[in-house]
C-alpha positions in Angstrom: -2.5 107.1 122.1 -5.2 107.8 124.9 -5.7 111.3 125.7 -8.3 112.8 128.3 -10.2 115.7 126.8 -9.4 119.3 128.3 -12.2 121.8 127.9 -12.7 125.3 129.9 -16.9 124.8 131.3 -19.3 127.3 131.0 -21.2 128.2 134.3 -24.3 126.4 135.0 -27.2 128.1 134.0 -29.6 129.6 136.8 -33.2 129.3 137.0 -34.6 132.5 138.6 -38.3 132.2 140.2 -40.2 134.9 141.9 -42.3 133.9 144.9 -45.2 136.5 145.5 -47.7 137.0 148.6 -47.2 136.7 151.7 -48.6 136.0 155.4 -48.4 132.4 154.5 -50.9 132.7 151.4 -50.4 130.4 148.6 -49.3 131.9 145.7 -51.0 132.1 142.5 -49.9 130.0 139.8 -47.7 132.0 137.0 -49.9 132.9 134.2 -46.5 132.0 131.7 -43.7 130.1 132.2 -40.9 132.1 133.2 -37.8 133.1 130.6 -34.6 131.4 131.3 -31.7 133.5 132.1 -29.7 133.6 129.1 -26.5 131.3 129.0 -23.9 134.1 129.5 -21.0 134.2 126.7 -17.7 132.8 127.9 -15.4 135.6 128.3 -12.2 133.6 128.2 -11.8 129.8 126.9 -7.8 129.1 128.2 -6.3 128.5 131.8 -4.1 130.9 132.7 -0.6 129.6 134.1 -0.2 130.1 137.6 2.4 132.2 138.5 5.4 130.1 140.0 8.9 130.6 139.5 12.5 129.5 140.6 13.5 130.7 144.2 17.6 131.2 144.8 17.4 127.7 146.9 15.5 125.7 144.1 18.4 127.1 141.6 21.5 125.8 144.5 19.5 122.5 144.2 19.6 122.4 140.5 23.0 123.1 140.5 23.9 120.9 143.4 22.4 117.7 141.6 23.9 118.6 138.4 27.5 118.7 139.8 26.7 115.3 141.5 26.0 113.3 138.8 28.8 115.2 136.9 31.4 114.3 139.5 29.7 110.8 139.4 30.4 110.5 135.9 34.3 112.1 135.7 32.9 115.0 134.0 33.7 118.4 134.4 30.5 120.6 132.9 29.5 123.9 132.5 25.8 124.6 133.4 23.1 127.6 133.0 19.9 128.2 134.4 17.2 130.4 133.1 13.5 131.5 133.8 10.6 131.0 131.4 11.2 134.2 129.6 14.7 134.0 129.4 16.2 135.7 132.1 20.1 133.3 132.9 19.9 133.2 136.5 22.9 131.4 137.0 26.1 130.2 135.3 28.4 127.2 136.9 31.5 126.3 135.5 33.1 123.2 137.1 36.8 123.2 137.5 38.9 121.9 134.9 36.0 122.5 132.4 36.3 122.8 128.9 35.3 126.1 127.6 35.9 124.7 123.6 32.6 124.6 121.3 33.3 123.0 117.9 30.2 123.4 115.6 29.9 120.0 113.4 30.7 120.9 109.1 28.9 119.7 106.8 28.4 116.5 105.2 31.5 117.3 102.7 33.7 119.3 105.5 32.0 122.5 104.1 32.1 125.8 106.4 28.8 127.7 105.1 27.3 130.0 107.5 28.5 128.3 111.6 29.4 125.1 110.4 32.8 124.1 111.5 33.2 127.4 114.2 35.6 126.1 116.8 37.7 124.0 114.2 38.2 126.2 110.9 40.8 129.1 110.9 40.1 132.2 112.0 37.6 130.7 114.5 39.0 127.6 116.2 39.4 127.4 120.0 36.4 129.4 120.4 36.1 129.2 124.6 32.2 129.6 124.4 30.5 126.7 126.2 28.9 129.8 128.7 26.8 130.6 125.1 26.6 126.8 124.6 24.8 126.4 127.9 22.7 129.4 128.0 21.3 128.4 124.3 20.1 124.9 125.6 18.9 126.5 128.7 16.8 128.8 126.6 15.5 126.3 124.0 14.0 124.0 127.1 12.1 127.1 128.3 10.9 128.5 125.1 9.7 125.2 123.2 7.7 123.9 126.4 4.4 125.3 128.0 1.8 123.7 130.3 0.9 121.5 127.5 3.9 120.3 125.9 7.8 119.7 127.3 10.2 119.8 124.6 13.8 119.5 125.0 17.1 120.3 122.8 16.6 116.6 121.8 13.3 117.0 120.7 14.7 120.1 119.0 17.4 117.9 116.8 14.2 115.6 115.8 12.4 118.4 114.3 14.8 121.0 112.5 16.9 118.2 110.2 16.6 117.4 106.4 14.2 114.3 107.2 11.6 113.7 109.9 12.6 111.8 111.7 15.9 111.8 111.0 17.6 108.3 110.2 19.6 106.9 107.4 16.1 104.7 106.9 14.3 107.9 106.5 15.8 109.4 103.5 13.0 110.6 101.1 11.0 112.0 103.8 10.4 115.0 104.0 12.6 117.8 106.3 11.9 118.4 109.7 8.0 120.7 110.7 10.0 123.2 112.5 12.9 123.3 110.0 15.1 126.4 110.4 13.5 127.2 114.1 17.4 127.0 115.4 17.8 130.4 113.8 15.0 132.1 115.7 15.7 133.8 119.0 18.6 135.9 117.5 20.7 137.5 119.4 20.4 140.6 116.5 16.8 140.4 117.3 15.3 143.9 117.5 12.0 141.9 119.7 14.2 140.4 122.1 15.1 141.8 125.4 18.8 142.3 126.1 20.1 141.7 129.8 20.2 145.0 131.9 22.5 144.8 134.6 21.7 148.1 136.0 18.2 146.6 137.1 15.3 149.0 136.7 11.5 147.9 135.6 13.0 146.8 132.3 15.7 144.3 133.9 13.9 141.2 134.0 11.3 141.3 130.8 11.3 139.2 128.4 11.7 137.2 126.0 15.1 137.2 126.1 17.5 136.5 122.8 19.7 133.3 123.0 23.4 133.7 122.0 23.1 131.0 119.7 19.5 130.8 118.6 17.6 127.4 119.5 19.9 124.6 120.2 19.4 121.0 118.8 22.0 119.6 120.9 21.0 117.3 123.8 21.4 118.5 127.5 18.8 121.2 127.9 15.6 120.4 129.3 12.8 122.8 130.8 11.9 123.0 134.4 8.4 122.9 136.0 6.6 123.5 139.2 3.7 122.4 140.1 3.5 121.4 136.6 3.6 125.2 135.4 7.0 125.6 133.2 9.4 128.0 134.8 12.7 128.2 133.1 15.7 125.5 132.0 18.6 123.9 132.5 21.5 123.4 130.0 24.3 121.6 130.3 27.6 121.7 127.9 30.5 119.4 128.9 31.7 117.5 125.8 33.3 120.5 123.2 30.8 119.5 120.7 28.1 121.4 119.6 26.0 119.4 117.7 22.6 117.3 117.0 21.4 113.7 116.8 21.2 112.3 113.2 20.1 108.6 113.9 16.6 109.0 116.0 16.6 104.9 115.8 19.3 104.3 118.5 19.7 105.3 122.2 22.3 107.8 123.0 24.8 107.3 126.5 24.4 111.4 126.8 26.5 112.4 129.4 25.6 115.8 128.7 21.9 115.0 128.8 22.5 112.3 132.1 23.4 115.6 134.1 20.8 117.4 132.7 18.3 114.9 134.2 19.6 114.8 137.6 19.7 118.2 137.6 16.1 118.5 136.7 15.0 115.6 139.3 12.3 117.8 141.4 11.8 120.1 138.8 11.1 117.7 135.4 8.1 118.3 133.1 5.2 116.1 133.9 5.3 112.8 132.4 1.8 113.4 130.8 3.2 116.2 129.0 6.6 114.9 127.4 7.8 115.2 123.9 6.8 111.3 123.6 3.2 111.9 124.3 3.0 114.3 121.3 3.0 112.9 117.5 3.8 114.6 114.1 2.6 112.6 111.4 2.1 109.8 113.2 5.8 109.6 114.7 6.2 110.2 118.5 8.8 113.0 119.2 11.9 112.1 121.3 12.2 114.1 124.8 15.1 112.1 126.1 17.5 109.2 125.9 18.5 109.2 129.5 16.3 108.9 132.4 16.6 108.7 136.2 17.6 104.9 136.1 20.8 105.6 134.4 22.0 107.9 136.7 25.1 107.5 138.9 24.2 109.5 141.8 21.0 110.1 143.7 20.1 113.6 143.4 18.0 113.3 146.6 22.0 112.9 148.3 23.4 115.7 146.8 25.8 118.2 148.5 24.6 121.7 149.3 25.7 123.9 146.9 27.6 126.3 149.9 29.7 122.9 149.6 30.2 122.9 146.0 30.4 126.4 145.4 34.0 128.2 145.3 35.5 124.1 145.8 34.1 122.2 142.7 33.8 125.3 140.6 31.9 129.2 140.4 29.4 131.3 138.8 30.9 132.7 135.9 29.7 136.1 134.2 28.5 136.3 131.1 28.7 139.7 129.1 25.4 140.2 128.5 23.7 137.6 129.8 25.0 137.4 133.8 26.7 139.0 135.9 28.0 137.4 139.2 27.9 140.5 141.4 24.4 139.8 142.3 25.1 136.3 143.1 22.3 133.5 141.8 19.0 135.6 141.0 15.8 134.2 141.9 13.3 133.5 138.5 10.5 135.8 137.5 7.2 134.7 137.4 5.7 134.2 133.9 2.7 136.2 133.3 3.7 139.0 136.0 4.3 142.8 134.7 7.9 142.7 135.6 8.2 138.9 133.2 7.2 141.4 130.7 4.4 138.7 129.0 1.2 139.5 130.9 -2.4 139.6 130.3 -3.8 142.6 128.3 -6.3 145.2 129.8 -9.7 146.0 127.8 -8.3 148.9 126.3 -5.1 147.3 125.1 -7.2 144.4 123.3 -10.7 143.1 123.7 -10.1 139.1 123.7 -10.0 138.6 127.9 -7.7 135.7 127.1 -4.9 137.8 124.9 -1.8 138.1 126.4 0.7 141.1 125.2 4.4 142.0 125.8 5.2 144.8 128.2 7.9 147.0 129.3 8.3 146.0 132.6 6.0 149.4 133.7 2.8 148.7 132.6 3.0 150.1 128.7 2.5 147.2 126.2 5.5 147.3 124.0 3.4 146.8 120.6 0.2 148.3 120.9 -2.2 148.2 117.9 -1.6 150.8 115.6 -1.5 152.2 111.8 0.9 151.1 108.7 3.9 153.5 109.5 4.2 153.8 106.0 2.0 157.2 105.4 -0.3 156.5 102.7 -3.7 156.4 101.6 -2.5 152.4 101.2 -1.6 151.9 105.0 -3.3 149.3 107.0 -5.5 151.4 109.5 -5.9 150.8 113.5 -8.8 149.2 112.8 -7.9 147.1 110.5 -4.9 145.8 111.9 -7.5 145.2 115.4 -10.2 142.9 112.7 -6.6 141.0 111.8 -5.6 140.4 115.4 -8.9 139.8 117.0 -10.4 137.3 114.0 -6.9 135.6 114.1 -7.3 134.9 117.9 -11.0 133.9 117.3 -9.9 131.2 115.0 -6.9 130.1 117.3 -9.6 129.5 120.1 -11.6 127.3 118.2 -8.9 125.6 117.0 -7.7 122.2 117.9 -4.0 122.0 119.1 -1.1 119.8 117.3 1.6 119.7 119.9 -0.6 119.9 123.0 -2.0 117.3 125.9 -4.4 116.4 126.5 -6.3 115.8 123.3 -8.7 118.0 122.1 -6.7 121.1 124.2 -7.2 124.4 122.1 -4.6 125.8 119.9 -1.9 128.5 121.5 -0.1 130.8 119.6 1.5 134.0 119.2 0.2 136.4 116.2 2.4 139.4 114.9 0.9 141.7 112.1 3.5 144.1 110.3 3.2 146.6 107.5 5.7 146.9 104.3 8.2 148.9 106.4 8.7 145.7 108.9 7.3 147.7 111.6 4.9 145.9 114.1 1.7 147.1 114.2 0.2 144.7 116.9 1.3 141.6 119.0 -1.0 139.3 121.0 -0.6 135.9 122.1 -2.8 132.9 124.1 -1.9 133.0 127.9 0.2 129.7 127.6 1.8 129.8 123.8 5.5 128.5 123.6 7.6 131.3 124.1 9.6 130.7 121.1 6.7 131.9 119.0 6.8 135.2 119.8 10.1 135.5 118.0 9.2 133.1 115.2 5.6 135.1 114.6 7.3 138.2 113.8 10.2 136.3 111.7 7.5 135.0 109.7 5.1 137.8 109.2 8.4 139.8 108.0 9.4 136.8 105.7 5.8 136.8 104.3 5.9 140.6 103.8 9.8 140.8 102.5 9.4 138.2 99.5 6.0 139.4 98.4 7.5 143.3 97.8 8.9 145.0 95.2 12.0 144.9 96.6 13.0 141.8 98.0 15.6 141.0 95.4 17.3 144.5 95.2 17.6 144.6 99.3 19.4 140.8 98.7 21.6 142.1 95.4 22.3 145.0 98.0 23.6 142.7 100.9 27.5 143.1 100.9 27.8 139.2 101.6 28.2 137.8 98.1 27.2 134.7 99.7 23.7 136.5 100.0 23.5 137.9 96.7 24.0 134.6 95.2 20.4 133.1 95.9 18.9 136.0 93.8 20.5 134.3 90.7 20.1 130.8 92.2 16.2 131.5 92.7 15.9 133.4 89.1 17.5 130.6 87.4 15.3 128.1 89.3 11.8 129.7 88.2 13.4 130.7 84.8 12.1 134.0 85.8 14.6 137.0 85.4 12.2 139.4 87.5 11.6 136.9 90.3 11.0 138.5 93.8 10.3 141.9 92.5 6.5 141.9 93.5 4.9 139.8 90.9 4.0 137.2 93.1 2.6 137.0 96.8 4.7 134.4 98.9 3.4 132.8 101.8 6.1 131.1 104.3 4.9 127.7 103.7 5.9 128.3 99.8 9.7 129.8 100.7 10.1 127.0 103.1 9.3 124.6 99.8 12.5 126.2 98.1 14.6 126.5 101.1 14.8 122.7 101.4 17.9 120.7 100.2 15.6 118.6 98.0 13.3 120.0 95.9 10.5 118.8 95.9 10.9 118.4 99.9 12.7 115.4 100.5 12.9 113.2 97.0 16.2 112.1 96.5 18.2 112.9 93.8 16.9 115.9 93.1 18.4 119.6 93.3 18.1 121.5 96.3 15.6 124.7 96.7 17.3 128.0 95.2 17.2 129.6 98.8 18.8 126.2 100.5 22.4 124.8 100.6 22.9 121.6 98.6 22.2 118.4 100.8 25.9 117.6 100.9 26.6 120.9 102.1 23.6 121.1 104.9 23.3 120.7 108.4 21.3 122.9 110.6 23.6 125.3 111.3 23.6 126.0 107.3 20.4 126.3 106.1 20.8 128.4 102.9 20.2 131.9 102.3 18.3 132.0 106.5 21.4 131.1 108.0 23.7 133.6 105.6 22.0 136.7 106.3 22.4 136.5 110.1 26.2 134.9 110.0 27.7 138.0 110.6 25.5 138.8 113.5 25.8 135.6 115.3 29.8 135.7 115.1 30.1 139.1 116.1 27.7 138.6 119.1 29.8 135.4 120.0 33.1 138.0 120.3 31.2 140.0 122.2 30.2 137.3 124.9 34.5 136.2 125.0 34.9 139.8 125.6 36.9 140.7 121.7 34.2 143.2 120.6 31.5 145.2 120.4 27.6 143.4 120.6 26.2 143.0 117.6 23.4 145.9 116.7 19.9 145.3 117.7 18.7 144.3 113.9 19.8 141.5 111.8 21.2 140.8 108.4 23.4 143.6 106.6 20.5 144.3 103.7 20.4 148.1 102.8 17.6 148.3 104.8 18.1 145.5 107.3 14.7 146.9 109.5 12.6 144.8 107.0 14.2 142.0 108.3 15.3 142.9 112.0 15.0 139.6 113.2 15.7 137.6 110.4 13.6 135.2 108.6 11.8 132.1 109.3 11.2 129.3 106.3 8.2 127.4 108.1 4.9 127.4 107.4 2.5 130.3 109.4 2.2 133.4 107.7 0.8 135.2 104.5 0.9 138.9 103.4 -1.7 141.2 103.4 -3.1 142.9 100.2 -5.5 146.1 99.4 -6.9 145.0 96.1 -3.5 144.1 94.6 -1.5 146.5 96.6 0.7 144.3 99.1 0.0 146.4 102.6 2.1 144.1 105.0 1.9 140.5 106.9 0.5 138.5 109.7 2.4 135.8 111.1 1.5 133.2 113.4 3.9 130.4 115.6 3.4 128.1 118.6 1.1 125.0 117.9 1.8 123.2 114.7 2.7 124.6 111.2 -1.0 123.5 109.5 -2.8 125.2 112.4 -0.4 128.3 112.0 -1.2 128.6 108.5 -4.7 128.5 108.8 -4.9 130.8 111.4 -2.9 133.2 110.0 -5.0 132.6 106.2 -8.6 132.3 107.7 -7.8 135.1 110.2 -7.3 137.5 107.3 -10.3 136.3 105.4 -12.6 136.7 107.9 -10.8 140.1 109.1 -11.2 140.8 105.2 -14.9 140.0 105.2 -15.8 142.3 108.5 -13.0 145.4 107.8 -13.7 145.7 103.8 -11.0 147.0 101.9 -8.3 144.8 102.6 -7.9 141.1 101.7 -5.5 137.9 101.3 -3.6 137.8 98.1 -5.7 137.8 95.0 -5.4 134.1 94.0 -3.9 135.1 90.4 -0.9 136.0 92.2 -0.3 133.5 95.0 2.8 131.1 95.2 0.4 128.2 94.3 0.4 129.7 90.7 4.2 129.3 90.2 5.2 126.3 88.5 8.8 125.3 88.6 9.8 124.5 85.1 12.3 121.9 85.4 10.1 119.5 87.6 6.6 120.9 86.5 5.3 121.3 90.1 4.0 124.0 91.9 5.0 125.9 95.2 2.3 125.9 98.0 0.5 128.4 99.3 -1.3 127.0 103.0 -1.9 123.7 104.2 -5.1 124.0 106.4 -5.8 121.1 108.6 -9.1 118.8 108.1 -12.0 119.1 110.9 -9.9 121.6 112.6 -12.0 123.3 115.1 -13.3 121.6 118.5 -17.0 120.9 118.8 -17.7 121.3 115.2 -17.1 118.8 111.9 -16.5 121.6 109.6 -13.6 120.6 106.9 -12.0 122.3 104.1 -11.9 125.6 106.1 -9.9 127.4 104.0 -10.7 126.2 100.4 -12.4 128.8 98.2 -10.9 131.6 99.9 
């Protein structure tokens, strides 16, 4: 695959010379060669996306095009359109559309966690099509950027037990973003909530998703002038599932309708998922294209002719109110969007973006640890952690961006041992999903490295959560596992959250935090999904008008603030220590799992060199010192890319640190 090089050019150096004399006389030759003006140090290396947004007329066109294709196929569908930061701009339900949502059971018929919702006693006939359509639209918007366009089909490919998912891929490791579907949760304390009353905070993002991220084909990002401006989600067949076989081409009505809806707003071909490889495998964007359509999007009737006759805009509790009609999208990067460029007072690097409250205030300014002890991270230490991680990111080569040699773009979060956010920054065009995920990762590494992880899980009232502690202690042959004896990175937690241990090796038992492979599907990963099952189900009932909303705090652990947006189980985080004492963690997400690992680990190392007194976990207690006795296999710590930096041949950059 040929890719061109993308770099930010430094302004050409100007040589200034002075001509003396006057009255036409010839100046004397200089006695010394003038020194050239020094090349200025670049203050930015990233291009900021142009501020583009969906207009009401754009959204009307998108809906009309999708409805025309649905009509041509004899399908009655539900549509959702969001902007880039997750504001729901319209929900349109066609007359006669089925509102039923069925979630697949596990391979052996299991109904753990969210499996079987819609077709199991007590959770049958769930009319949540609007929630499924919104989740698809948010997924398309959140996973994409100016350098990559991912769809819900792409998401399906990267969250299953083998990568790529196929009957012939059995024995390969799990998807690189295994578990990402349980992010952007409706209980997340980071994600903003719909504010129908308006005001400065009404449109700030990132907004939550009713069902997390979706792996059900039929969700795409939307672009204007090459800038991602939102997402479209289509739900029609009643099955909220995933694609377990990558070798075939699905004739998918939902995906075809979404293709038609996005005509004129489609992702540029050069950045679509099939242009991006992971471990030598090209990702999948869509099984349907313009040539598969039964209608001509350019000839679609106007929205005015279909609104009220073929369907209607529909309010959704917690997401959208038809009182205001179709809403225009918010331009990402503006104050109103809640994600904007930082000021010099907020962060030293002029490339950095922060989360804002819509009224000018940084939602997560840099601060000291909230524990109030002598061991707590100081504000200068947090500053060093974020600045050094940002530097590593800025020099790193991206994994999931086009063109080749683009710089990595991620979100970076630092937390203390209470789970409190001590600072959060990101690059200008990092995918939105990484904001919530970076915080999930930081809290996960902190939590499982703490002295109270087992205590908290054993104190959860759901026995389906507490049993995972016993599983782990048996697995490690250690009755004191998860009491602070070891430091756990997110990569290590991912190792033990897969349905095979070691990952992908057929015939092996599952990791202690995973379901068995006979019980696994993307709706039930194990401890991760068990922790938040109640929150999601409560929220779905709220969306349907049948109860109160879930608290803005995930899990039923005795101290839910420790994991207030759930846990994440793919790499990109390490705990932070002062000597042998845990003081927090750093989480990174956005541009490849090895890049995420490197930025968190190397950023912490460089910060410890710059500001003595804090450090990466001491090598003797890191998770890679743990040998699982039944298979004589070590857990991992971090995995850093070889030769990861643009303009540098440095290799093994994490070794020995």
